[in-house]
Steps between C-alpha positions, in 0.01 A plus 500: 500500500169581329675484160655162574179347630281627215417192285443715191844659530666162557311364200636782281858444614476130416361576155778729376877471494704790368870531427711797398869449421774746413812357335804722437797351316841651435773356275860580404689328217863463606671326208449499122150651510320663213526819705705557814210646688245433771122469487230527764135419436189421703188290463178532696263203515141514625289189556150435633364150566133430571406177679161363405458303824416824678199539270387141503690408180718219626802423283480826302783758499553813293808714452594831338860625480694772320847655492678823417871527411721808532840511328691256282660169586853361455444285190377805315772738616804303624534144371383380159400157630221263400419362846386825656704610802196615699160328514327830586626673185225586253454674167141569609455790741169399658238234440218298647680170552227266628122495529373145546250280681594156632227248586533151645277268300547201730727393782791457260435708189491878461478740207648850466375745237600854408811713459779283645875481554557138397833491685306502827398139428723381215880468471557631852755361748453625856869474594599696188273789601777644717713605203476833318603382154200461271615160376420340835139620518383348173720310259673741262406305188133501606505867601643593155238300310209625295457841342574701815530228762236286672239627746726608785661811648505768367212431256229240558208375294171319546507132577334205667679243715361172639694352791467167680677384818518145634737389782808691388415485130402826326378505141421823311378587152450853368429711194625860475495782251789425264610866485411677829628838376376453146758538224601834653471640850334839530581534869140522619413416860245245379571343162282201409470403137401159365551429131521169318821606324671521839413139575498330838750354744416148623681394814512195726700408808532203736670523840555237767607565858631189676358523850742541793810495276539861392521380139277625220518494125294632213466506124327755278437549128349781296393566142417818309234456232622813316791680661831582327798661663456877499760555225365243254308653212228331298237243600490385858650159574410253769739357754562452867730368765536294816673518837580276797584604855579344835553617859649299785582574863858472627403539863238691693613843375671430165340435162642430154322534168564428134315588179548432130290644217491501121298701245467472124666771290163597352374641832806607702833673440642294791521132411576346839597568860662301779483645851528400864588627842523463876320697772529499877245642741594665829876516441702616799194421715293791363139401439362661186838532328597296193819448304536342159720431202369419151629434150319530168620444146304572181564472127339723240383363167773513234295642213420847633488796259844648555499538878836445667356278769339238281659157523689597815479354848449738792562388860400679819630429850314664789571528872239666720405554866166627627524673839161530668471788744150373582201351319450819299845635411792318337829592333652266242857552371562315174802424279475364144776404261394477135720295269469613135197732521306405189453846351830659607695557178821528699463141614630569852368360824315723744501523880189666640435589865161605631261509792124484549311682773148370541225633725176303520177610665181299533245353736619142439860556619 
């Protein structure tokens, strides 16, 4: 009782939010895989958020987060696909992911500065967050752009983002390091390097949420000042891409979404993507559970240097169900069927079955 009634202790609890998540994924490729095998890997995420209101800094928030990965994922070991079967898979073992400060400049405008995952605010569809395939977290053509990808998991870079919100309308503009890992990734926990030869990524996005309808839509565009695809030799070339997305409610518990994106060949091996899906909350009357089905199709650029997948179209169909034991523990079986995996020289389709066990701890749950 003394602890609860102590204003200083209450003040400290309001100032800090911490989160620790353990994600363990297992996958088996059942038909036409690169290897008839199984993989299991884990990822640990740690996050600390500081609220400035507790210190008299209204509208100011800071966050630091990091991750550590154990094992190897399915796209590396089982299926030679371009989408990425598992959004937790990483070629980086551990890294500081975010370290930023967000300040509200007025009632409608805020600015965020520091080491950021741009996918937290750009090219993100809430309904698509249920799925495990990487192509539904950020558009595949955007994720494959630049030297080693944009500033997102598993390697982020410095950036600044200005965001404005007015009655359902959200407008954002940002500038990020054009090559968050540099031209090569040394695997360091903290790797920040700014060089003019790496250029910058300029990004803008507009979203509009139609009040009381469950309908929203958005459009984004990006441009690299100097960022070739990773396999292009010689001087850096400029280029960019654009994407559009929409979400609409089909009832109180069902949502549908659709996204289309295109990138120039000078910055991405994947030229375009079309994706969409359906999700339902609380199926079978179970609060906290979700079920969903999604489809994504991508085409790689046709002028790649001898890779089998170039010029081909790869399509992924995913069916998933997240079973919530409680607010902290969930189990998510997942099935994905990959039509023409882009880098599979055999050209066969692949059926992959997996499951995700996630345990989340924190004082904000």
